[in-house]
N, C-alpha and C positions, 0 to 999 in steps of 0.2 A: 779630495785628498790625493796626493801623488802616489803612484805605484812604482814597482820595480821597473816597469817598462819606461817610466819617465826618466829614469837614470840612463837607459840606453838611448833615449831621445836626446838627452844632453850630450852624450858621447858622440852621437851622430852630428849634432850641431858643431861640436868642437872639431870633428873630422872635416866637416864641410868648410869651417873657417880656416883650418890648416891648409886644405886644398886651395882655397882662395888666395892665401898668402904665398903659396909655393907656385901654383899654376897661374900664369899671368894672362891666359887666354880669355876670350869673351865669355866662355861657358861657366867659369868658376863663380862669378858673382850671382848669376841666375840660379845656379845649383845651390848656393849657400842660402839665398832667400827662399827658395822652395822648401828646403829642409827646415828653415826657421818658421815659416808661416803655415804651410799646409797641414802638418799634424795638429797644431792647436785649433786651426779652422775646422777640421773634421771633428775634433772633440766638442767644439761649441755647437756643431750641428746635431750631435747626439744628446746634448744637455736636456732639451725638452722631453725626449723620450725617457731619459734617466729619471726625471722628476715625476713623470706621469705614468710609469709602468704599473700595470695592475696584475695582481697575483691571486690565483685561486688554487686551492688544494683539496683533494678528496680521496677517500679510501672507503671500501665497504666495511660495514660494522662487524660482520662475521664472515669467515671463510673456513673451509674444511682443510684438515691437515693434508699437505701435499698439493693443494690447489694453487695454480699459478695466479698471483695477484700482485698489483702494483700500487705504490703510493704516488699519485699523479699530481703534478704541479703544472699549472697552465699560466703562461705569461702573455700579456698583450699590451699594445700601446695604441693610442688613438690613431685613426687613419691619417695618412699623408705625412706622418712624422718619420724621420729617418730612424733606423733601428739602433739599438744599443746592445751591449753584452751583459748577460746575467750570470752571476756566480753565486752558487748556494752550497751550504754545508748541511747535510742531513744526518739525523741520528734516529735509529730504530732500536728501541729497547724492549726486550721480552721481560715483562715484569714477573713472570712465573719462573723462568730459568735464570734471570739476571744477565743474559747475553745482550751485548750492545754492539751494534754495527753502525759505523760511520762512513759517510761517503761525500765526495765532492763532485759537483756537476756544473756544467756551464752550457749556455746556449745563446743564440742571437734572437732578440725579440722580433717576431713577426706576428701576424694575426693568428692567435690560437696556437702558438708554439708550446709544446708540452714536453716535460721531462718525466720519465717513468722510472721510479726507484723500485726495484724488485723487493718483495717482502720475503723474509725467511720463514716459510711455512712448513719446514721440515719437522718442527717440534711444536707442540701445543703451547699456548700461552697468550696473554694479552699483550699486543704490540702497541707501544707508544710511538707514534710517528710524528716527528717534528723537524722544523727547519731551525737550526741553531745560528745560521748566519746567512744574510742575504745582502748582496752588493750589486749595484748597477755600475757598469763601466762604459766608457765611450768605446767606439768601434775599434780604436787602436789600442785600447787598454792603458792609456796614460794616466787617467784619473778615475777615482772610484767614489761612489756616494753610498754609504750604508743606508739600508732601508729596513723598515720594521718587518720582522719575520711574521708569516701568517700563523694562525692558531694551530695547535697540535690536534691530531686526530687519533682515535683508538680503534684498533682492529683486533678482534679476538680470533685466534686460530683454534677451532674446535676439533676434537678427535673424531675420527671415523668410527661408527659403531662396528664392533667386531665381536662375534659370539665366541666365547672361550672353547677350547677343545674339549675340556672336561667340565661338565656342568651338572650339579646335583639336580635331583628331581624337584623342580619348582612346584609342581602341583601337590606333591606330598608335603613339601615344606610349608606351603601356604594353607594346607588343609589341617588346621589345628582345632582342637576342641574350643568352642566359644565359652568365654567367661562373661556372663551378662550382669548388668547393673541397671538400676532404674535410670531412665533417660531424664536428664535435667530439663525441667520445664514441661515434661509430658509431651503430648502430641501423638502423632501416628507413628507406629513402628510395626514391622512384621513380627518381631518378637515381643511377647507380652505375657504377663501372668495375671491370674485372677486372685483377688483378696477382698476381705470385707472393707466396707467404707470406713474412712477415718475423717474426722472433722477437718475441713480445709481442702479436701479432694474436689477438683472441679466437677461440675455437673455433667459435662459432656464425656467424662470418663466412666460414668456408671453404665453397667451392662444391664439395661432395663429388662430384657427378655429373660435372662437368667435370674435376675432379682425377683421378678414376678413369680417364678417357679419355686424359689426357696424362701420367699417372704423375708429376705434379708438383702440389704443393699450390697451389691457386688460391684467392684471397680475393676476395670481392665487397665492395668498399669503397664505403660510402655517401657520396654527394655532396650538397651543398646549394648553392643559388644565392648567389653573392657579391654581385651587384648587384641585391638584392631590395628595397632601400629606396625608398619613394616619399615625396618631400617636397612639401608644399604650403606655399609661402612667402607670407606676407601682407606685401606691399610697402607700398602706401598704401591707406588705407580709402576716401578720396574723399568726395564730398558725400553726405549723407543715408545714411551707413553702407553704401554700395553694396558696398564691399570685404568687409565682414562678412557681408552677405547672400550674396554669391557664394561666400565661403569656407564658409559653412554648407551651401550646396547642393552644392559640390564635395566636401566631406568626407562628406556623406551619400551621394553617388553612389558614392564609393569604398567606403564601408561596405556599400552594397547589392551591390556586386561582390565582397564579402568580401576586400577588399584593405587590410590594415593599412598605416597611413602615419603620417608625422610632420608635425605642423603647426608651422611655424617662424614666430615673431613675435619679440618681445624675449626669449622663452624657447622651449624645445622641448617639444611635447606629443605623446605617443605615443597614437595612436587606433586602435582595432580594431572599434568598433561605434558605433551612434548615441548610446548613453548616454555613452560616453567623449567623443564630440564635444561633447555638451552640457556635460560637466564641464570640458573644455578651454576652451570659450567662456566659462564662468563664471569660470574662473581668469584668462583673458586680459582680461576686462572689469573686473577688480577694481582696476586701476590704469591710468593713462595709457599709451598705447602708445609704447614707446621705439624705439631703433634695432633693425634686424633682426639677430638673433643670427647670428654667423658659424658656418658649418658646412662640412664637407668633403663635396662633392657628387661626388667622383671615382668612387665606387663605387655611385652612385645608379641605380636603374632608370629613374626619371623625376623631373623637377623641374618642378613647376607653380607659376608665380608669379601672384599675384592683385594687380593694380595698378588702382586706381580702378574696381573692379568688373569688370575684364576679365581673362581668363585667358591667360597667355603661357607658352610653353615655353622653358626654358633650353637 
């Protein structure tokens, strides 16, 4: 397909023809035919590369806020082929904030030629990196061939963990009186109670030593804590993603204490280790934050609310 440069080529041909008609010297005909023949000949030389160019793109799956990172696009052509020109249009969308950044880049294809598109990592969110338009042009830019754009990639900008300035006593908040209940399915438990045998109780639950002393079958019933859930509620994020940074630190602190917990935002995420914290943040940052999910906190061990980067106890 012709480009705007092709129009300038036609104007150059017209000017060369006008020079040939006005100037009667020997130079004018040679100049006219050079203008007519050389540009299309160079375009034809670039055609094999335009049709065989290979494109690869890559980006890291996760980066930390403020970290320098790029959406990299690599172009190459088979050896011994003349180069061609590549023109691309990129779009980087932050699905969490809704911000969209578009760019236009060009390069000449050589072996391993690379374009680096900087990622906006100043705010947290899931970045959707894609090429919206890809064109191959001859070396003079007279003709263009649209090519299929490569697949899109996702990069999540995660918050940096930051401890809040004012933090309630977590040890006191987590040290609540246990409410015990019979453990479903029985089995071993550090907490248990002794009671008389009832039909249907498993034989391995019988306390034989105590039963022999009382001449009554005594059963050791395993118990588990009923109010063992820990909720971390993301109320408001606040300026500069302070709430996300505090949430990241608080979840990591609970994981270091080996305390499984639930992160409550517009959805509920169950977290037991630092890897699951990262996965929860990636899912949370994939769409704009909505209203806080309603949940039953009556049997909770502790409810920690993150509001504007500060931690509050319910």
